[in-house]
N, CA and C atoms as a LAMMPS dump frame, in Angstrom:
ITEM: TIMESTEP
0
ITEM: NUMBER OF ATOMS
303
ITEM: BOX BOUNDS ff ff ff
-5.0000000000000000e+02 5.0000000000000000e+02
-5.0000000000000000e+02 5.0000000000000000e+02
-5.0000000000000000e+02 5.0000000000000000e+02
ITEM: ATOMS id mol type element x y z
1 1 1 N -16.624 96.003 -92.063
2 1 2 C -17.718 96.887 -92.428
3 1 3 C -17.99 97.831 -91.266
4 2 1 N -18.442 99.032 -91.553
5 2 2 C -18.7 99.986 -90.47
6 2 3 C -19.881 99.581 -89.605
7 3 1 N -19.902 100.112 -88.391
8 3 2 C -21.021 99.855 -87.48
9 3 3 C -22.318 100.272 -88.154
10 4 1 N -23.366 99.508 -87.909
11 4 2 C -24.661 99.823 -88.483
12 4 3 C -24.913 99.201 -89.845
13 5 1 N -23.888 98.549 -90.417
14 5 2 C -24.081 97.875 -91.697
15 5 3 C -24.975 96.669 -91.476
16 6 1 N -26.015 96.514 -92.284
17 6 2 C -26.895 95.363 -92.076
18 6 3 C -26.167 94.046 -92.336
19 7 1 N -26.597 92.98 -91.694
20 7 2 C -25.954 91.684 -91.912
21 7 3 C -26.266 91.148 -93.31
22 8 1 N -25.45 90.215 -93.741
23 8 2 C -25.729 89.53 -94.998
24 8 3 C -24.709 89.809 -96.08
25 9 1 N -24.679 88.942 -97.068
26 9 2 C -23.676 89.044 -98.13
27 9 3 C -23.852 90.28 -99.016
28 10 1 N -25.083 90.753 -99.224
29 10 2 C -25.29 91.913 -100.089
30 10 3 C -24.606 93.153 -99.507
31 11 1 N -24.775 93.369 -98.207
32 11 2 C -24.148 94.526 -97.557
33 11 3 C -22.624 94.401 -97.603
34 12 1 N -22.107 93.206 -97.416
35 12 2 C -20.658 92.989 -97.482
36 12 3 C -20.136 93.285 -98.887
37 13 1 N -20.867 92.869 -99.897
38 13 2 C -20.45 93.15 -101.279
39 13 3 C -20.475 94.647 -101.57
40 14 1 N -21.514 95.358 -101.094
41 14 2 C -21.582 96.815 -101.297
42 14 3 C -20.413 97.515 -100.606
43 15 1 N -20.079 97.083 -99.385
44 15 2 C -18.957 97.692 -98.667
45 15 3 C -17.647 97.415 -99.412
46 16 1 N -17.497 96.219 -99.937
47 16 2 C -16.312 95.899 -100.736
48 16 3 C -16.196 96.8 -101.953
49 17 1 N -17.32 97.098 -102.608
50 17 2 C -17.308 98.008 -103.754
51 17 3 C -16.921 99.418 -103.332
52 18 1 N -17.411 99.849 -102.167
53 18 2 C -17.051 101.166 -101.643
54 18 3 C -15.544 101.246 -101.418
55 19 1 N -14.966 100.201 -100.819
56 19 2 C -13.518 100.183 -100.57
57 19 3 C -12.729 100.198 -101.874
58 20 1 N -13.171 99.429 -102.856
59 20 2 C -12.462 99.364 -104.148
60 20 3 C -12.554 100.679 -104.912
61 21 1 N -13.642 101.419 -104.723
62 21 2 C -13.764 102.742 -105.351
63 21 3 C -12.822 103.727 -104.671
64 22 1 N -12.772 103.685 -103.349
65 22 2 C -11.919 104.608 -102.592
66 22 3 C -10.438 104.261 -102.727
67 23 1 N -10.132 102.968 -102.753
68 23 2 C -8.751 102.484 -102.807
69 23 3 C -8.634 101.45 -103.925
70 24 1 N -8.563 101.88 -105.198
71 24 2 C -8.589 100.93 -106.319
72 24 3 C -7.438 99.925 -106.316
73 25 1 N -6.323 100.281 -105.698
74 25 2 C -5.168 99.37 -105.655
75 25 3 C -5.111 98.595 -104.333
76 26 1 N -6.224 98.481 -103.651
77 26 2 C -6.287 97.841 -102.335
78 26 3 C -5.716 96.425 -102.358
79 27 1 N -4.866 96.15 -101.389
80 27 2 C -4.298 94.811 -101.196
81 27 3 C -4.482 94.438 -99.732
82 28 1 N -4.869 93.188 -99.503
83 28 2 C -5.046 92.684 -98.146
84 28 3 C -4.012 91.599 -97.91
85 29 1 N -3.292 91.724 -96.811
86 29 2 C -2.297 90.721 -96.445
87 29 3 C -2.73 90.074 -95.133
88 30 1 N -2.939 88.768 -95.164
89 30 2 C -3.25 88.016 -93.947
90 30 3 C -1.939 87.773 -93.222
91 31 1 N -1.82 88.336 -92.038
92 31 2 C -0.609 88.17 -91.225
93 31 3 C -0.663 86.859 -90.438
94 32 1 N -1.813 86.6 -89.832
95 32 2 C -2.024 85.388 -89.039
96 32 3 C -3.481 84.984 -89.139
97 33 1 N -3.716 83.687 -89.088
98 33 2 C -5.081 83.173 -88.999
99 33 3 C -5.047 81.971 -88.048
100 34 1 N -5.973 81.988 -87.082
101 34 2 C -6.023 80.936 -86.067
102 34 3 C -7.479 80.512 -85.908
103 35 1 N -7.707 79.214 -85.843
104 35 2 C -9.064 78.706 -85.633
105 35 3 C -9.047 77.712 -84.491
106 36 1 N -10.055 77.82 -83.647
107 36 2 C -10.214 76.872 -82.541
108 36 3 C -11.699 76.759 -82.246
109 37 1 N -12.195 75.551 -82.267
110 37 2 C -13.621 75.361 -82.023
111 37 3 C -14.426 76.084 -83.089
112 38 1 N -15.357 76.938 -82.639
113 38 2 C -16.193 77.665 -83.588
114 38 3 C -15.701 79.093 -83.833
115 39 1 N -14.482 79.419 -83.367
116 39 2 C -13.925 80.763 -83.547
117 39 3 C -12.791 80.771 -84.554
118 40 1 N -12.756 81.833 -85.378
119 40 2 C -11.665 82.071 -86.32
120 40 3 C -11.168 83.486 -86.073
121 41 1 N -9.855 83.648 -85.918
122 41 2 C -9.242 84.959 -85.703
123 41 3 C -8.276 85.242 -86.846
124 42 1 N -8.342 86.469 -87.364
125 42 2 C -7.47 86.877 -88.461
126 42 3 C -6.834 88.218 -88.109
127 43 1 N -5.518 88.291 -88.239
128 43 2 C -4.787 89.564 -88.121
129 43 3 C -4.321 89.902 -89.528
130 44 1 N -4.656 91.121 -89.983
131 44 2 C -4.371 91.465 -91.372
132 44 3 C -3.992 92.931 -91.513
133 45 1 N -3.466 93.271 -92.69
134 45 2 C -3.2 94.672 -93.038
135 45 3 C -3.777 94.929 -94.421
136 46 1 N -4.37 96.106 -94.576
137 46 2 C -4.964 96.55 -95.833
138 46 3 C -4.145 97.749 -96.305
139 47 1 N -3.651 97.713 -97.528
140 47 2 C -2.815 98.782 -98.065
141 47 3 C -3.437 99.289 -99.362
142 48 1 N -3.491 100.619 -99.513
143 48 2 C -4.029 101.18 -100.744
144 48 3 C -3.836 102.681 -100.815
145 49 1 N -4.14 103.237 -101.984
146 49 2 C -4.018 104.667 -102.233
147 49 3 C -5.419 105.27 -102.313
148 50 1 N -5.667 106.306 -101.518
149 50 2 C -6.982 106.939 -101.436
150 50 3 C -7.242 107.763 -102.7
151 51 1 N -8.004 107.175 -103.651
152 51 2 C -8.231 107.824 -104.94
153 51 3 C -9.698 108.077 -105.249
154 52 1 N -10.594 107.74 -104.341
155 52 2 C -12.027 107.939 -104.584
156 52 3 C -12.742 108.275 -103.292
157 53 1 N -14.054 108.549 -103.375
158 53 2 C -14.805 108.891 -102.164
159 53 3 C -14.764 107.76 -101.139
160 54 1 N -14.612 108.161 -99.893
161 54 2 C -14.574 107.204 -98.79
162 54 3 C -15.461 107.768 -97.69
163 55 1 N -16.705 107.281 -97.572
164 55 2 C -17.695 107.889 -96.669
165 55 3 C -17.209 108.183 -95.247
166 56 1 N -16.393 107.328 -94.614
167 56 2 C -15.961 107.69 -93.258
168 56 3 C -15.158 108.987 -93.191
169 57 1 N -14.55 109.411 -94.301
170 57 2 C -13.753 110.639 -94.298
171 57 3 C -14.566 111.878 -94.649
172 58 1 N -15.555 111.736 -95.524
173 58 2 C -16.309 112.89 -96.01
174 58 3 C -15.369 113.962 -96.538
175 59 1 N -14.366 113.544 -97.283
176 59 2 C -13.376 114.472 -97.829
177 59 3 C -12.99 114.034 -99.232
178 60 1 N -12.409 114.94 -99.961
179 60 2 C -11.928 114.626 -101.301
180 60 3 C -10.8 113.598 -101.215
181 61 1 N -10.604 112.793 -102.261
182 61 2 C -9.485 111.846 -102.273
183 61 3 C -8.158 112.566 -102.055
184 62 1 N -7.293 111.945 -101.284
185 62 2 C -6.008 112.568 -100.924
186 62 3 C -4.849 112.096 -101.789
187 63 1 N -5.039 110.993 -102.51
188 63 2 C -3.962 110.341 -103.274
189 63 3 C -2.802 109.917 -102.378
190 64 1 N -3.09 109.767 -101.1
191 64 2 C -2.075 109.273 -100.153
192 64 3 C -2.213 107.765 -100.009
193 65 1 N -1.073 107.121 -99.85
194 65 2 C -1.029 105.682 -99.6
195 65 3 C -1.152 105.472 -98.084
196 66 1 N -1.917 104.457 -97.702
197 66 2 C -2.138 104.213 -96.278
198 66 3 C -2.2 102.712 -96.007
199 67 1 N -1.92 102.371 -94.758
200 67 2 C -2.01 100.993 -94.284
201 67 3 C -2.934 100.973 -93.076
202 68 1 N -3.921 100.1 -93.129
203 68 2 C -4.831 99.888 -92
204 68 3 C -4.538 98.502 -91.447
205 69 1 N -4.301 98.419 -90.145
206 69 2 C -4.051 97.127 -89.512
207 69 3 C -5.201 96.797 -88.573
208 70 1 N -5.415 95.506 -88.367
209 70 2 C -6.475 95.135 -87.46
210 70 3 C -6.624 93.642 -87.301
211 71 1 N -7.585 93.291 -86.446
212 71 2 C -7.901 91.894 -86.18
213 71 3 C -9.411 91.715 -86.243
214 72 1 N -9.828 90.592 -86.783
215 72 2 C -11.245 90.262 -86.884
216 72 3 C -11.437 88.852 -86.321
217 73 1 N -12.505 88.697 -85.574
218 73 2 C -12.871 87.398 -85.023
219 73 3 C -14.26 87.047 -85.524
220 74 1 N -14.432 85.8 -85.941
221 74 2 C -15.732 85.323 -86.398
222 74 3 C -16.114 84.085 -85.607
223 75 1 N -17.406 83.974 -85.29
224 75 2 C -17.955 82.731 -84.748
225 75 3 C -18.723 82.082 -85.904
226 76 1 N -18.394 80.82 -86.179
227 76 2 C -18.981 80.105 -87.313
228 76 3 C -19.876 78.99 -86.792
229 77 1 N -21.073 78.91 -87.359
230 77 2 C -22.01 77.844 -86.991
231 77 3 C -22.647 77.32 -88.275
232 78 1 N -22.599 76.024 -88.473
233 78 2 C -23.181 75.386 -89.662
234 78 3 C -22.661 76.023 -90.949
235 79 1 N -21.364 76.358 -90.962
236 79 2 C -20.738 76.896 -92.159
237 79 3 C -21.032 78.353 -92.45
238 80 1 N -21.674 79.069 -91.508
239 80 2 C -21.979 80.483 -91.709
240 80 3 C -21.455 81.305 -90.55
241 81 1 N -21.049 82.538 -90.862
242 81 2 C -20.619 83.462 -89.809
243 81 3 C -21.866 83.94 -89.073
244 82 1 N -21.889 83.73 -87.758
245 82 2 C -23.053 84.144 -86.966
246 82 3 C -22.727 85.316 -86.04
247 83 1 N -21.439 85.544 -85.783
248 83 2 C -21.018 86.701 -84.995
249 83 3 C -19.686 87.196 -85.536
250 84 1 N -19.44 88.507 -85.353
251 84 2 C -18.202 89.114 -85.842
252 84 3 C -17.792 90.231 -84.892
253 85 1 N -16.488 90.289 -84.595
254 85 2 C -15.911 91.369 -83.809
255 85 3 C -14.659 91.835 -84.533
256 86 1 N -14.428 93.134 -84.557
257 86 2 C -13.251 93.656 -85.247
258 86 3 C -12.62 94.773 -84.439
259 87 1 N -11.306 94.817 -84.494
260 87 2 C -10.53 95.904 -83.916
261 87 3 C -9.613 96.413 -85.016
262 88 1 N -9.818 97.669 -85.426
263 88 2 C -9.042 98.252 -86.519
264 88 3 C -8.419 99.564 -86.064
265 89 1 N -7.248 99.87 -86.586
266 89 2 C -6.565 101.121 -86.252
267 89 3 C -7.099 102.253 -87.139
268 90 1 N -8.342 102.644 -86.889
269 90 2 C -8.974 103.698 -87.691
270 90 3 C -8.29 105.049 -87.493
271 91 1 N -7.856 105.339 -86.266
272 91 2 C -7.157 106.601 -86.014
273 91 3 C -5.894 106.684 -86.851
274 92 1 N -5.127 105.596 -86.873
275 92 2 C -3.907 105.574 -87.683
276 92 3 C -4.202 105.798 -89.161
277 93 1 N -5.298 105.204 -89.659
278 93 2 C -5.703 105.406 -91.046
279 93 3 C -6.011 106.871 -91.307
280 94 1 N -6.819 107.476 -90.45
281 94 2 C -7.199 108.861 -90.619
282 94 3 C -5.967 109.788 -90.585
283 95 1 N -5.036 109.499 -89.686
284 95 2 C -3.819 110.307 -89.604
285 95 3 C -2.994 110.19 -90.895
286 96 1 N -2.878 108.978 -91.436
287 96 2 C -2.116 108.779 -92.66
288 96 3 C -2.744 109.538 -93.83
289 97 1 N -4.069 109.636 -93.83
290 97 2 C -4.767 110.31 -94.921
291 97 3 C -4.927 111.812 -94.67
292 98 1 N -4.456 112.271 -93.513
293 98 2 C -4.497 113.697 -93.217
294 98 3 C -5.871 114.222 -92.812
295 99 1 N -6.74 113.318 -92.334
296 99 2 C -8.086 113.723 -91.94
297 99 3 C -8.056 114.44 -90.604
298 100 1 N -8.958 115.378 -90.436
299 100 2 C -9.101 116.091 -89.163
300 100 3 C -10.082 115.343 -88.277
301 101 1 N -9.765 115.255 -87.006
302 101 2 C -10.641 114.543 -86.061
303 101 3 C -11.849 115.371 -85.699
């Protein structure tokens, strides 16, 4: 989810809907998942075709296929995510979609 997104499942569901509108054929591939103690790390790739509005771009759909790669780390306490860190190749995504910086 983008910076500034409020915590909680409702915001996560809204962001998921935004992604599905922008990339209706979105597929997520888990490359690696590692857990140790209260930390979980996931390396994944997201693939889809830009066919709808995508707020980070503020541009018309490009109908271009793109792959976003990244890693997410979660700290879990009592069965709930209490902290999250993510590193995503946003520049690579923007370049694939032809966005201007």
